[in-house]
Structure formats: structure tokens, C-alpha cells
Backbone of each chain as ProteinMPNN parsed JSONL, in Angstrom:
{"seq_chain_A": "XXXXXXXXXXXXXXXXXXXXXXXXXXXXXXXXXXXXXXXXXXXXXXXXXXXXXXXXXXXXXXXXXXXXXXXXXXXXXXXXXXXXXXXXXXXXXXXXXXXXXXXXXXXXXXXXXXXXXXXXXXXXXXXXXXXXXXXXXXXXX", "coords_chain_A": {"N_chain_A": [[17.67, -14.479, 10.091], [17.498, -13.131, 6.876], [16.391, -14.687, 3.783], [18.788, -15.809, 1.362], [19.464, -13.714, -1.379], [18.188, -14.296, -4.644], [18.134, -17.059, -4.418], [17.464, -20.146, -5.855], [15.808, -22.07, -4.848], [14.293, -23.387, -1.843], [12.339, -21.818, -0.666], [10.323, -22.502, 0.989], [8.707, -21.889, 3.948], [9.452, -23.179, 7.042], [7.875, -24.159, 9.909], [8.264, -25.252, 13.066], [6.913, -26.905, 15.929], [8.608, -27.517, 17.966], [8.465, -28.565, 20.53], [8.383, -29.799, 24.037], [8.858, -32.681, 23.993], [9.451, -35.987, 22.626], [8.315, -35.957, 20.047], [7.942, -33.236, 19.596], [10.601, -32.392, 19.522], [11.442, -33.931, 17.413], [10.103, -32.648, 15.346], [11.501, -30.283, 15.333], [14.151, -31.144, 14.76], [13.836, -32.266, 12.236], [13.091, -29.993, 10.817], [15.418, -28.474, 11.014], [17.257, -30.121, 9.625], [16.1, -30.27, 7.067], [16.336, -27.643, 6.324], [19.118, -27.408, 6.254], [19.573, -29.091, 4.143], [18.593, -27.641, 2.06], [15.951, -27.715, 1.348], [13.986, -26.054, 2.387], [13.361, -23.235, 4.57], [13.865, -22.997, 7.928], [11.908, -21.18, 10.224], [11.239, -18.748, 12.79], [8.993, -19.744, 15.011], [8.336, -18.843, 17.512], [8.781, -16.115, 17.333], [6.676, -15.33, 15.738], [4.579, -16.068, 17.398], [5.051, -14.303, 19.429], [4.108, -12.071, 18.337], [5.789, -10.399, 16.908], [6.396, -7.934, 14.643], [7.888, -8.143, 12.135], [8.192, -10.907, 11.862], [5.56, -11.858, 11.854], [4.511, -10.567, 9.573], [6.151, -11.664, 7.632], [5.367, -14.343, 7.683], [2.763, -14.021, 6.884], [3.049, -13.192, 4.26], [4.396, -15.17, 2.863], [4.424, -17.501, 0.196], [4.63, -20.314, 0.377], [4.34, -22.515, 2.991], [4.967, -24.662, 5.779], [3.562, -26.022, 8.634], [4.488, -27.715, 11.529], [3.361, -29.86, 13.9], [4.052, -31.631, 16.869], [2.235, -33.191, 18.291], [-1.312, -33.875, 18.742], [-2.275, -31.772, 20.219], [-1.701, -29.441, 18.992], [-0.202, -26.942, 19.002], [1.336, -25.26, 17.282], [-0.428, -24.89, 15.17], [-2.54, -23.618, 16.523], [-1.266, -21.298, 17.302], [-0.788, -20.036, 14.869], [-3.394, -19.592, 14.126], [-4.153, -17.759, 16.092], [-2.694, -15.575, 15.328], [-3.853, -15.035, 13.002], [-2.888, -16.074, 10.596], [-2.959, -17.731, 7.564], [-2.88, -21.236, 7.517], [-0.97, -23.166, 5.555], [0.279, -25.707, 4.694], [0.157, -28.636, 6.654], [1.129, -30.716, 9.367], [0.924, -33.401, 11.647], [2.842, -35.086, 13.908], [2.284, -37.355, 15.477], [0.265, -38.448, 14.06], [1.58, -39.824, 12.173], [2.086, -42.19, 13.263], [3.952, -42.158, 15.232], [4.784, -42.475, 18.55], [4.097, -40.353, 21.279], [6.415, -39.328, 23.71], [8.742, -38.822, 26.442], [11.314, -39.22, 25.712], [14.24, -38.02, 24.663], [16.189, -38.977, 23.043], [16.489, -39.02, 19.929], [15.306, -40.991, 17.214], [16.948, -42.073, 14.307], [15.531, -43.237, 12.17], [12.981, -42.301, 12.606], [13.3, -39.551, 12.353], [13.913, -39.408, 9.634], [11.533, -40.383, 8.602], [9.762, -38.344, 9.311], [10.857, -36.179, 7.897], [10.444, -37.063, 5.275], [7.655, -37.094, 5.204], [7.112, -34.372, 5.533], [8.228, -33.313, 3.195], [6.5, -34.506, 1.356], [3.96, -33.406, 1.981], [4.445, -30.757, 1.48], [5.072, -30.821, -1.239], [2.623, -31.519, -2.294], [1.206, -29.194, -1.749], [2.67, -27.359, -3.227], [2.146, -28.117, -5.809], [-0.306, -27.061, -6.151], [0.008, -24.361, -6.278], [0.236, -21.433, -8.25], [2.93, -20.857, -10.605], [4.139, -18.258, -10.633], [3.426, -17.177, -8.168], [4.538, -19.022, -6.396], [7.243, -18.583, -6.725], [7.713, -16.075, -5.716], [9.129, -15.168, -3.502], [11.732, -15.365, -4.053], [14.254, -13.21, -5.25], [15.054, -12.62, -7.833], [13.73, -11.499, -9.807]], "CA_chain_A": [[18.427, -14.04, 8.92], [16.687, -13.236, 5.672], [16.843, -15.617, 2.759], [19.751, -15.294, 0.408], [18.845, -13.226, -2.598], [18.362, -15.09, -5.848], [18.157, -18.495, -4.177], [16.496, -20.736, -6.757], [14.889, -22.947, -4.122], [14.363, -23.139, -0.406], [11.427, -20.755, -0.299], [9.289, -23.009, 1.888], [8.906, -21.523, 5.355], [9.202, -24.345, 7.897], [7.584, -23.76, 11.285], [8.18, -26.455, 13.91], [6.459, -26.598, 17.292], [9.838, -27.628, 18.78], [7.979, -28.719, 21.903], [9.142, -30.534, 25.052], [8.643, -34.124, 23.946], [10.183, -36.546, 21.474], [7.721, -35.519, 18.778], [8.257, -31.82, 19.452], [11.995, -32.276, 19.11], [11.525, -34.483, 16.047], [9.694, -31.576, 14.422], [12.618, -29.334, 15.29], [15.31, -31.744, 14.083], [13.5, -32.397, 10.809], [13.137, -28.64, 10.244], [16.844, -28.106, 10.919], [17.918, -30.891, 8.564], [15.552, -29.864, 5.762], [16.963, -26.339, 6.031], [20.508, -27.676, 5.865], [19.561, -29.759, 2.831], [18.141, -26.681, 1.06], [14.553, -27.915, 0.964], [13.229, -24.879, 2.823], [14.047, -22.45, 5.596], [13.206, -22.962, 9.228], [11.657, -19.821, 10.681], [11.039, -18.71, 14.238], [7.578, -19.766, 15.401], [8.194, -18.015, 18.722], [8.689, -14.715, 16.896], [5.294, -15.128, 15.281], [3.748, -16.153, 18.607], [5.273, -13.066, 20.186], [3.51, -10.988, 17.534], [6.81, -9.477, 16.415], [5.872, -7.482, 13.35], [8.622, -8.694, 10.987], [7.929, -12.342, 11.781], [4.153, -12.052, 11.481], [4.323, -10.148, 8.187], [6.844, -12.653, 6.799], [4.515, -15.527, 7.589], [1.556, -13.664, 6.132], [3.364, -12.956, 2.85], [5.11, -16.281, 2.217], [3.491, -18.361, -0.553], [4.717, -21.726, 0.761], [4.649, -22.682, 4.409], [4.494, -25.882, 6.413], [3.585, -25.999, 10.094], [4.652, -29.089, 12.024], [3.072, -30.076, 15.31], [4.435, -32.955, 17.334], [1.072, -33.971, 18.731], [-2.623, -33.334, 18.359], [-2.602, -30.544, 20.95], [-1.727, -28.473, 17.891], [0.25, -25.611, 19.443], [1.732, -24.435, 16.12], [-1.665, -24.554, 14.457], [-3.267, -22.634, 17.33], [-0.507, -20.039, 17.263], [-1.058, -19.393, 13.574], [-4.784, -19.114, 14.17], [-4.205, -16.549, 16.93], [-2.114, -14.444, 14.592], [-4.659, -14.933, 11.776], [-2.077, -16.427, 9.43], [-3.483, -18.963, 6.958], [-1.986, -22.389, 7.623], [-1.015, -23.707, 4.203], [0.486, -27.156, 4.805], [0.144, -28.938, 8.092], [1.486, -32.096, 9.68], [0.987, -33.765, 13.069], [3.735, -36.25, 13.866], [1.669, -38.558, 16.047], [-0.57, -39.022, 12.989], [2.447, -40.706, 11.375], [2.276, -43.423, 14.03], [5.047, -41.986, 16.201], [4.19, -42.312, 19.875], [4.651, -39.237, 22.054], [6.987, -39.645, 25.013], [9.73, -37.831, 26.9], [12.651, -39.71, 25.36], [14.83, -37.062, 23.723], [17.163, -39.618, 22.148], [15.702, -39.16, 18.702], [15.684, -42.132, 16.361], [17.23, -41.661, 12.928], [14.471, -43.657, 11.242], [11.819, -41.422, 12.798], [13.64, -38.246, 11.74], [13.774, -39.555, 8.178], [10.098, -40.538, 8.332], [9.163, -37.011, 9.427], [11.333, -35.375, 6.761], [9.752, -37.549, 4.074], [6.256, -36.641, 5.281], [7.098, -32.917, 5.304], [8.449, -33.114, 1.752], [5.293, -34.911, 0.624], [2.857, -32.458, 2.191], [4.826, -29.515, 0.778], [4.966, -31.034, -2.684], [1.193, -31.469, -2.615], [0.799, -27.785, -1.754], [3.369, -26.674, -4.316], [1.461, -28.447, -7.058], [-1.542, -26.275, -6.237], [0.334, -22.934, -6.311], [0.723, -20.954, -9.543], [4.384, -20.679, -10.638], [4.554, -16.894, -10.295], [3.288, -16.963, -6.735], [5.469, -19.889, -5.693], [8.598, -18.069, -6.811], [7.741, -14.646, -5.461], [10.027, -14.727, -2.451], [13.056, -15.222, -4.626], [14.277, -11.82, -5.688], [15.772, -12.486, -9.094], [12.877, -10.811, -10.747]], "C_chain_A": [[17.558, -14.156, 7.672], [17.264, -14.232, 4.695], [17.904, -14.967, 1.891], [19.017, -14.837, -0.833], [19.154, -14.179, -3.741], [18.517, -16.585, -5.59], [17.102, -19.15, -5.054], [15.499, -21.645, -6.05], [14.967, -22.594, -2.641], [13.45, -22.036, 0.053], [10.299, -21.232, 0.606], [9.634, -22.572, 3.318], [8.521, -22.717, 6.22], [9.038, -23.874, 9.34], [7.38, -25.015, 12.125], [7.737, -26.064, 15.311], [7.633, -26.659, 18.272], [9.522, -27.836, 20.268], [8.804, -29.674, 22.772], [8.835, -32.002, 25.129], [9.447, -34.669, 22.767], [9.622, -36.018, 20.156], [7.95, -34.013, 18.526], [9.679, -31.628, 18.951], [12.239, -32.935, 17.755], [11.123, -33.425, 15.021], [10.832, -30.589, 14.246], [13.785, -29.9, 14.474], [15.052, -31.888, 12.581], [13.567, -31.029, 10.13], [14.578, -28.178, 10.052], [17.485, -28.816, 9.725], [17.395, -30.513, 7.178], [16.088, -28.487, 5.35], [18.395, -26.549, 5.55], [20.593, -28.317, 4.482], [19.043, -28.851, 1.717], [16.698, -26.861, 0.623], [13.696, -26.696, 1.29], [14.036, -24.125, 3.851], [13.239, -22.49, 6.879], [13.059, -21.51, 9.664], [11.184, -19.889, 12.124], [9.551, -18.613, 14.595], [7.343, -18.886, 16.629], [8.069, -16.537, 18.369], [7.288, -14.376, 16.419], [4.361, -15.106, 16.493], [3.872, -14.907, 19.473], [4.743, -11.838, 19.488], [4.551, -9.949, 17.128], [6.509, -9.192, 14.946], [6.559, -8.119, 12.137], [8.342, -10.168, 10.777], [6.492, -12.605, 11.299], [3.937, -11.698, 10.01], [4.997, -11.139, 7.231], [5.982, -13.892, 6.603], [3.256, -15.242, 6.768], [1.839, -13.595, 4.63], [3.975, -14.158, 2.141], [4.117, -17.18, 1.454], [3.48, -19.812, -0.066], [5.177, -21.849, 2.214], [4.211, -24.07, 4.849], [4.63, -25.712, 7.928], [3.605, -27.442, 10.581], [4.373, -29.115, 13.518], [3.492, -31.493, 15.69], [3.222, -33.81, 17.663], [-0.224, -33.227, 18.424], [-3.061, -32.146, 19.221], [-2.57, -29.354, 19.986], [-1.284, -27.069, 18.256], [0.617, -24.711, 18.257], [0.497, -23.976, 15.357], [-2.44, -23.461, 15.206], [-2.588, -21.276, 17.283], [-0.776, -19.289, 15.959], [-2.481, -18.854, 13.525], [-4.89, -17.816, 14.975], [-3.665, -15.329, 16.203], [-2.8, -14.246, 13.238], [-3.835, -15.14, 10.511], [-2.627, -17.733, 8.846], [-2.444, -20.079, 7.029], [-2.058, -23.17, 6.315], [-0.818, -25.217, 4.153], [0.657, -27.482, 6.28], [0.377, -30.419, 8.324], [1.503, -32.28, 11.191], [1.75, -35.092, 13.158], [3.141, -37.508, 14.498], [0.719, -39.216, 15.039], [0.252, -39.943, 12.082], [2.705, -42.029, 12.101], [3.431, -43.345, 15.013], [4.423, -41.682, 17.563], [4.882, -41.183, 20.641], [5.19, -39.725, 23.382], [8.018, -38.573, 25.39], [11.16, -38.284, 26.611], [13.245, -38.797, 24.28], [15.961, -37.655, 22.884], [16.43, -39.948, 20.848], [16.236, -40.284, 17.834], [15.842, -41.657, 14.914], [16.085, -42.03, 11.984], [13.222, -42.788, 11.397], [12.08, -40.023, 12.217], [13.429, -38.322, 10.233], [12.302, -39.679, 7.773], [9.402, -39.174, 8.348], [9.576, -36.142, 8.246], [10.605, -35.767, 5.472], [8.306, -37.037, 4.053], [6.153, -35.134, 5.023], [7.272, -32.624, 3.819], [7.165, -33.424, 0.969], [4.173, -33.881, 0.773], [3.168, -31.12, 1.507], [4.691, -29.671, -0.731], [3.516, -31.013, -3.137], [0.718, -30.024, -2.698], [1.4, -27.063, -2.951], [2.665, -26.905, -5.641], [0.221, -27.583, -7.265], [-1.283, -24.779, -6.35], [0.786, -22.533, -7.706], [2.215, -20.645, -9.478], [4.822, -19.293, -10.164], [4.495, -16.66, -8.797], [4.313, -17.783, -5.967], [6.877, -19.316, -5.688], [8.745, -16.639, -6.322], [8.668, -14.234, -4.338], [11.487, -14.815, -2.886], [13.107, -13.85, -5.271], [15.066, -11.637, -6.982], [14.904, -11.89, -10.182], [12.198, -11.731, -11.712]], "O_chain_A": [[16.942, -15.198, 7.449], [18.443, -14.582, 4.751], [17.925, -13.75, 1.706], [18.071, -15.481, -1.287], [20.225, -14.784, -3.802], [18.99, -17.31, -6.466], [15.94, -18.746, -5.004], [14.447, -21.955, -6.608], [15.621, -21.629, -2.248], [13.734, -21.373, 1.051], [9.413, -20.451, 0.955], [10.72, -22.858, 3.822], [7.396, -23.21, 6.14], [9.943, -23.269, 9.916], [6.421, -25.757, 11.911], [8.133, -25.017, 15.825], [7.654, -25.947, 19.276], [10.233, -27.34, 21.142], [9.78, -30.271, 22.317], [8.578, -32.528, 26.212], [10.047, -33.908, 22.008], [10.381, -35.671, 19.252], [8.128, -33.584, 17.386], [9.935, -30.807, 18.07], [13.15, -32.537, 17.028], [11.732, -33.321, 13.957], [11.093, -30.117, 13.139], [14.335, -29.219, 13.608], [15.942, -31.659, 11.762], [14.043, -30.917, 9.0], [14.91, -27.56, 9.04], [18.171, -28.191, 8.916], [18.167, -30.444, 6.221], [16.268, -28.213, 4.164], [18.828, -25.948, 4.568], [21.559, -28.112, 3.748], [19.049, -29.245, 0.551], [16.257, -26.247, -0.348], [12.781, -26.356, 0.539], [15.24, -24.338, 3.994], [12.081, -22.072, 6.916], [13.976, -20.707, 9.493], [10.782, -20.944, 12.615], [8.939, -17.549, 14.495], [6.289, -18.265, 16.769], [7.338, -15.796, 19.027], [6.779, -13.282, 16.663], [3.48, -14.254, 16.605], [2.93, -14.508, 20.158], [4.897, -10.713, 19.965], [4.24, -8.763, 17.017], [6.387, -10.104, 14.128], [5.886, -8.582, 11.215], [8.262, -10.632, 9.639], [6.255, -13.463, 10.448], [3.266, -12.431, 9.283], [4.476, -11.418, 6.152], [5.879, -14.423, 5.497], [2.753, -16.11, 6.054], [0.966, -13.904, 3.819], [4.061, -14.155, 0.913], [3.089, -17.574, 2.006], [2.437, -20.466, -0.093], [6.238, -21.362, 2.603], [3.211, -24.598, 4.362], [5.68, -25.31, 8.431], [2.84, -28.282, 10.107], [5.067, -28.467, 14.302], [3.305, -32.434, 14.919], [3.184, -35.001, 17.355], [-0.218, -32.106, 17.917], [-4.121, -31.572, 18.972], [-3.316, -28.388, 20.147], [-1.928, -26.098, 17.857], [0.251, -23.536, 18.232], [0.395, -22.819, 14.951], [-2.931, -22.507, 14.603], [-3.247, -20.238, 17.232], [-0.965, -18.072, 15.95], [-2.738, -17.793, 12.955], [-5.615, -16.896, 14.598], [-4.111, -14.203, 16.426], [-2.389, -13.408, 12.436], [-4.047, -14.478, 9.495], [-2.747, -18.729, 9.56], [-1.286, -19.896, 6.653], [-3.087, -23.767, 6.001], [-1.668, -25.932, 3.622], [1.226, -26.705, 7.047], [-0.112, -31.266, 7.576], [2.021, -31.439, 11.927], [1.35, -36.09, 12.559], [3.473, -38.618, 14.082], [0.409, -40.402, 15.155], [-0.302, -40.737, 11.323], [3.449, -42.88, 11.613], [3.844, -44.364, 15.567], [3.634, -40.747, 17.703], [6.109, -41.083, 20.642], [4.508, -40.451, 24.105], [8.134, -37.547, 24.72], [12.106, -37.774, 27.21], [12.802, -38.808, 23.131], [16.613, -36.948, 22.114], [15.836, -41.016, 20.701], [17.443, -40.5, 17.73], [14.995, -40.944, 14.376], [15.712, -41.247, 11.11], [12.491, -42.566, 10.431], [11.178, -39.397, 11.66], [12.844, -37.423, 9.63], [11.882, -39.154, 6.742], [8.556, -38.891, 7.5], [8.745, -35.447, 7.661], [10.205, -34.91, 4.684], [7.804, -36.603, 3.016], [5.216, -34.677, 4.37], [6.56, -31.796, 3.251], [6.796, -32.7, 0.045], [3.516, -33.529, -0.207], [2.266, -30.439, 1.018], [4.245, -28.752, -1.418], [3.21, -30.547, -4.234], [-0.059, -29.661, -3.581], [0.735, -26.261, -3.606], [2.593, -26.014, -6.488], [-0.244, -27.393, -8.389], [-2.223, -23.999, -6.5], [1.629, -23.209, -8.296], [2.72, -20.223, -8.438], [5.766, -19.171, -9.384], [5.383, -16.033, -8.219], [4.894, -17.299, -4.995], [7.631, -19.541, -4.741], [9.807, -16.042, -6.497], [8.978, -13.049, -4.218], [12.379, -14.382, -2.156], [12.096, -13.375, -5.79], [15.681, -10.59, -7.188], [15.312, -11.796, -11.34], [11.44, -11.277, -12.569]]}, "seq_chain_B": "XXXXXXXXXXXXXXXXXXXXXXXXXXXXXXXXXXXXXXXXXXXXXXXXXXXXXXXXXXXXXXXXXXXXXXXXXXXXXXX", "coords_chain_B": {"N_chain_B": [[7.979, 11.085, 8.096], [9.382, 7.855, 7.777], [10.658, 5.638, 5.49], [11.826, 2.419, 4.837], [13.542, 0.378, 2.552], [14.285, -2.884, 2.393], [16.899, -4.869, 1.208], [19.359, -6.642, -0.681], [20.078, -5.655, -3.179], [19.078, -6.733, -5.501], [17.154, -7.336, -8.583], [14.348, -7.372, -7.866], [14.371, -6.033, -5.466], [15.248, -3.538, -6.266], [13.155, -2.798, -7.942], [11.143, -2.583, -6.072], [12.067, -0.45, -4.501], [11.912, 1.559, -6.435], [9.122, 1.662, -6.896], [8.294, 2.484, -4.342], [9.49, 5.027, -4.11], [8.223, 6.367, -6.212], [5.56, 6.197, -5.383], [5.627, 7.731, -3.066], [6.299, 10.219, -4.163], [4.061, 10.677, -5.791], [2.037, 10.779, -3.91], [2.544, 13.074, -2.603], [3.293, 13.453, -0.026], [5.435, 14.074, 2.809], [8.196, 12.207, 3.042], [10.957, 10.185, 3.94], [13.05, 8.078, 2.097], [14.908, 5.256, 2.575], [17.406, 2.951, 1.581], [18.222, -0.263, 2.642], [20.909, -2.29, 2.681], [22.658, -3.851, 4.025], [23.206, -7.009, 5.298], [23.185, -7.868, 7.966], [21.931, -5.757, 9.203], [19.459, -5.886, 7.97], [18.601, -8.295, 9.03], [17.849, -7.606, 11.598], [15.234, -6.892, 11.517], [13.775, -9.165, 11.451], [12.777, -10.418, 9.195], [11.76, -12.835, 6.76], [12.509, -12.891, 4.134], [13.656, -10.96, 1.279], [12.619, -8.504, -1.195], [11.81, -6.168, 1.468], [9.518, -3.932, 3.018], [9.499, -1.204, 5.18], [7.591, 0.91, 7.118], [7.797, 3.67, 9.031], [8.962, 2.054, 11.049], [7.351, -0.192, 11.027], [6.869, -3.363, 9.654], [5.743, -3.853, 6.455], [5.578, -5.362, 4.105], [6.87, -8.439, 2.789], [9.216, -10.177, 0.869], [8.145, -9.741, -1.653], [7.121, -7.647, -4.459], [5.632, -4.771, -3.705], [2.735, -3.078, -4.978], [2.267, 0.271, -6.329], [-0.117, 1.501, -5.502], [-0.782, 0.06, -3.218], [1.35, 0.725, -1.578], [0.908, 3.466, -1.337], [-1.419, 3.414, 0.188], [-0.416, 2.481, 2.632], [1.311, 4.605, 3.409], [-0.409, 6.73, 3.563], [-2.06, 5.917, 5.601], [-0.366, 6.124, 7.738], [-0.066, 8.798, 8.047]], "CA_chain_B": [[7.799, 9.649, 7.883], [10.604, 7.185, 7.314], [10.396, 4.355, 4.811], [13.042, 1.666, 4.521], [13.427, -0.755, 1.634], [15.338, -3.833, 2.741], [17.261, -5.778, 0.12], [20.781, -6.544, -1.004], [20.36, -4.992, -4.45], [18.646, -7.558, -6.628], [16.132, -6.639, -9.386], [13.076, -7.174, -7.147], [14.596, -4.999, -4.451], [15.317, -2.261, -6.975], [11.792, -2.491, -8.394], [10.401, -2.158, -4.878], [12.528, 0.903, -4.177], [11.356, 2.456, -7.459], [7.689, 1.826, -6.599], [8.153, 3.27, -3.111], [9.82, 6.432, -4.395], [7.165, 6.928, -7.061], [4.349, 6.322, -4.561], [5.837, 8.893, -2.191], [6.224, 11.434, -5.002], [2.679, 10.858, -6.244], [1.168, 11.084, -2.767], [2.836, 14.438, -2.188], [3.576, 13.502, 1.409], [6.844, 14.224, 3.144], [8.724, 10.939, 3.557], [12.34, 9.869, 3.558], [13.178, 6.675, 1.686], [16.269, 4.734, 2.717], [17.605, 1.564, 1.17], [19.081, -0.979, 3.583], [21.494, -3.414, 1.941], [23.499, -4.637, 4.93], [22.462, -8.218, 5.686], [23.009, -7.908, 9.421], [20.929, -4.733, 9.528], [18.178, -6.448, 7.514], [18.226, -9.373, 9.95], [17.269, -7.039, 12.824], [13.787, -6.727, 11.343], [13.123, -10.473, 11.573], [12.053, -10.786, 7.974], [12.14, -14.127, 6.182], [13.106, -12.689, 2.818], [13.662, -9.596, 0.745], [12.592, -7.19, -0.555], [10.829, -5.884, 2.516], [9.268, -2.489, 3.155], [9.218, -0.793, 6.556], [7.068, 2.278, 7.199], [7.892, 4.119, 10.428], [9.304, 0.94, 11.933], [6.428, -1.323, 10.898], [7.084, -4.163, 8.448], [4.497, -3.857, 5.692], [5.568, -6.461, 3.131], [8.091, -9.257, 2.807], [9.43, -11.165, -0.187], [7.382, -9.46, -2.874], [7.16, -6.251, -4.9], [4.307, -4.169, -3.499], [2.306, -2.117, -5.988], [2.28, 1.668, -5.869], [-1.361, 1.817, -4.778], [-0.668, -0.555, -1.889], [2.307, 1.552, -0.824], [0.228, 4.734, -1.017], [-2.338, 3.132, 1.311], [0.377, 2.414, 3.867], [1.853, 5.897, 3.842], [-1.529, 7.607, 3.917], [-2.531, 5.463, 6.917], [0.58, 6.57, 8.772], [-0.149, 10.25, 8.199]], "C_chain_B": [[9.082, 9.048, 7.313], [10.243, 5.823, 6.714], [11.734, 3.697, 4.502], [12.706, 0.535, 3.56], [14.606, -1.678, 1.926], [15.621, -4.751, 1.565], [18.699, -5.559, -0.297], [21.089, -5.926, -2.366], [19.988, -5.798, -5.682], [17.536, -6.824, -7.425], [14.808, -6.407, -8.647], [13.203, -6.093, -6.084], [14.614, -3.627, -5.11], [13.93, -1.832, -7.474], [10.94, -2.0, -7.232], [10.773, -0.734, -4.497], [11.925, 1.923, -5.155], [9.875, 2.723, -7.17], [7.475, 2.699, -5.365], [8.406, 4.747, -3.395], [8.735, 7.099, -5.25], [5.874, 7.136, -6.264], [4.447, 7.528, -3.643], [5.675, 10.181, -2.99], [4.785, 11.719, -5.407], [1.741, 11.235, -5.103], [1.379, 12.522, -2.283], [3.155, 14.577, -0.718], [5.084, 13.561, 1.649], [7.345, 12.913, 3.766], [10.152, 10.736, 3.062], [12.413, 8.383, 3.217], [14.649, 6.259, 1.775], [16.311, 3.299, 2.224], [18.584, 0.912, 2.152], [19.605, -2.232, 2.892], [22.334, -4.32, 2.844], [22.695, -5.811, 5.51], [22.213, -8.272, 7.191], [21.967, -6.884, 9.884], [19.531, -5.233, 9.129], [17.673, -7.484, 8.514], [17.56, -8.842, 11.218], [15.753, -6.888, 12.733], [13.033, -8.058, 11.393], [12.375, -10.914, 10.342], [12.63, -12.061, 7.37], [12.848, -13.952, 4.851], [13.112, -11.225, 2.44], [13.079, -9.631, -0.663], [11.556, -7.096, 0.563], [10.701, -4.361, 2.638], [8.845, -2.196, 4.591], [8.734, 0.654, 6.525], [7.003, 2.674, 8.668], [8.056, 2.95, 11.395], [8.409, -0.276, 11.818], [6.652, -2.05, 9.579], [5.757, -4.303, 7.714], [4.434, -4.976, 4.661], [6.921, -7.144, 3.132], [8.099, -10.175, 1.595], [8.66, -10.927, -1.471], [7.517, -7.98, -3.233], [5.778, -5.654, -4.68], [3.99, -3.156, -4.594], [2.265, -0.7, -5.417], [1.022, 2.02, -5.069], [-1.336, 1.262, -3.353], [0.255, 0.299, -1.01], [1.664, 2.882, -0.417], [-0.732, 4.549, 0.168], [-1.578, 3.121, 2.629], [0.789, 3.799, 4.337], [0.736, 6.881, 4.205], [-2.097, 7.219, 5.289], [-1.637, 6.003, 8.037], [0.467, 8.077, 9.019], [-1.37, 10.666, 9.001]], "O_chain_B": [[9.764, 9.653, 6.485], [9.61, 4.985, 7.357], [12.65, 4.33, 3.976], [11.713, -0.172, 3.734], [15.765, -1.31, 1.735], [14.705, -5.341, 0.991], [19.201, -4.435, -0.273], [22.257, -5.695, -2.679], [20.517, -5.573, -6.77], [17.04, -5.793, -6.97], [14.207, -5.342, -8.793], [12.265, -5.335, -5.834], [14.06, -2.667, -4.575], [13.582, -0.652, -7.431], [10.113, -1.103, -7.396], [9.905, 0.088, -4.205], [11.488, 3.002, -4.756], [9.43, 3.87, -7.197], [6.585, 3.549, -5.344], [7.636, 5.61, -2.974], [8.38, 8.256, -5.026], [5.179, 8.134, -6.451], [3.475, 8.261, -3.46], [5.001, 11.114, -2.554], [4.34, 12.866, -5.371], [0.754, 11.939, -5.319], [0.509, 13.107, -1.638], [3.276, 15.692, -0.209], [5.886, 13.156, 0.808], [6.96, 12.559, 4.881], [10.497, 11.07, 1.928], [11.904, 7.539, 3.955], [15.514, 6.846, 1.126], [15.37, 2.531, 2.425], [19.64, 1.468, 2.452], [18.833, -3.13, 2.557], [22.678, -5.437, 2.455], [21.648, -5.621, 6.128], [21.138, -8.682, 7.63], [21.222, -7.123, 10.834], [18.556, -5.03, 9.852], [16.48, -7.547, 8.81], [16.782, -9.559, 11.848], [15.072, -6.77, 13.752], [11.802, -8.08, 11.38], [11.436, -11.704, 10.433], [13.829, -12.325, 7.46], [13.691, -14.768, 4.479], [12.636, -10.367, 3.184], [13.045, -10.698, -1.276], [10.573, -7.836, 0.596], [11.65, -3.617, 2.392], [7.958, -2.847, 5.142], [9.402, 1.522, 5.963], [6.251, 2.091, 9.449], [7.377, 2.869, 12.419], [8.679, -1.297, 12.45], [6.628, -1.435, 8.513], [4.776, -4.803, 8.265], [3.353, -5.488, 4.372], [7.956, -6.544, 3.424], [7.118, -10.866, 1.321], [8.539, -11.834, -2.294], [7.965, -7.169, -2.423], [4.841, -5.998, -5.4], [4.881, -2.458, -5.078], [2.234, -0.497, -4.203], [1.092, 2.75, -4.08], [-1.804, 1.904, -2.412], [-0.041, 0.552, 0.158], [1.853, 3.359, 0.702], [-0.84, 5.417, 1.035], [-2.038, 3.682, 3.624], [0.639, 4.135, 5.511], [0.919, 7.755, 5.053], [-2.556, 8.077, 6.044], [-2.104, 6.298, 9.136], [0.86, 8.568, 10.077], [-1.588, 11.857, 9.22]]}, "name": "protein", "num_of_chains": 2, "seq": "XXXXXXXXXXXXXXXXXXXXXXXXXXXXXXXXXXXXXXXXXXXXXXXXXXXXXXXXXXXXXXXXXXXXXXXXXXXXXXXXXXXXXXXXXXXXXXXXXXXXXXXXXXXXXXXXXXXXXXXXXXXXXXXXXXXXXXXXXXXXXXXXXXXXXXXXXXXXXXXXXXXXXXXXXXXXXXXXXXXXXXXXXXXXXXXXXXXXXXXXXXXXXXXXXXXXXXXXXXXX"}
């Protein structure tokens, strides 16, 4: 679903690896919650990986993006490289000290830790983007 | 050639439509320009935001107002 027109915020595209481990699902859950909280908008990494034109062009044109990988295998990062989309902000959850396992009972404190880290890495990127470019996906002119 | 401008009707969407129509007129090529305002129809293109421009089914830009020269490049490439 496209972004709502004239939304004053929430222009950060959030791409989660959503992989088959605790850290993959932590990336997914954090992306879902940050979308619900209005921080950004989760977008379909699989659509980009499938080279679907609308998804690839959207990722290419968005000024603010964060890619979240659960582990250092870096599937999201590799996918963006394959589609030649510049990776603007990037986070690997095992780098936050979260151990990778197959326990899908996600811990609230780890979800919050991931969300905080995503906000921080995005805020660092936002500070480096000119105002006009950062706001270009809002359509209020 | 068929060009679609996706957007619910905000100023950036209208500016994009204007640029597209002017680019088509200036290029002298035969192209139909349609505006798509229905959100569910827009969603079928998988775009993250609007305005978006589609040339013969291919998404060319998303979330920004493309310039006339850029639009002319797209339509000339398709011909």
C-alpha cells in the first residue's frame, strides 16, 4: 500500500530480513512496531528481491531507508547489492549482542533494544540528509 | 504509449501530471496520459509512495516530481 499523501512523517522505508531465526523475527517485529508507531513504513524486501519493478524503483527513489539483518550472513544487505540499490542505513542485530537461535518466543526487552537501535541509526542518517530531499516522498508540495 | 500518473490528488501529484503532459506535448510523440487516484489501484503497482509515474507498465519514479527532461528521456526510450 502506498504511503498516505501528506503524511508529515513516516517516510523512512524499513526493510527487515524477517528470516527464520529469533533475530530474523526480531527484525520483523521491530519493523512492524515502528510502522505502527509512525516512525517509518515497513516495505516488502521480498518484492525487491523478486525484482518487481514497483518495489525496486521505490527503494531506489526513497531518500531514507534502513535495512535490518538479523545476523552477519547479511541477506538483506546482499539483496540490495544484487538489485544495485544503495544501502543507506544498516543494522545487524547480532552486533547488538543478541545471540542467534531458533527460539521464536521473542523477548520484549530485545524488541525494544532493536527498535531503539533502528531509531538511532536512522536519526544519524537523517541528520546527514538535506531537508528538501528528506521530505521528498511526502506529497504536500 | 500509455503513461500513468499515480497519486490521490495532492500538489506534488498534480505537478507531476503537469510535467508529464508538457513533456509529452513537447516531445511530439503519441502518448496517452491517465491519472490514477484510486488507492487500491495504486497499490497494485507496489509503490512505496506517490506521486509515481508508469510508462507502458514500467514504474519510472516514486515519491518525487520528475523533471520534464527526465520524463522525455523515458518516453523517447520507449519509442
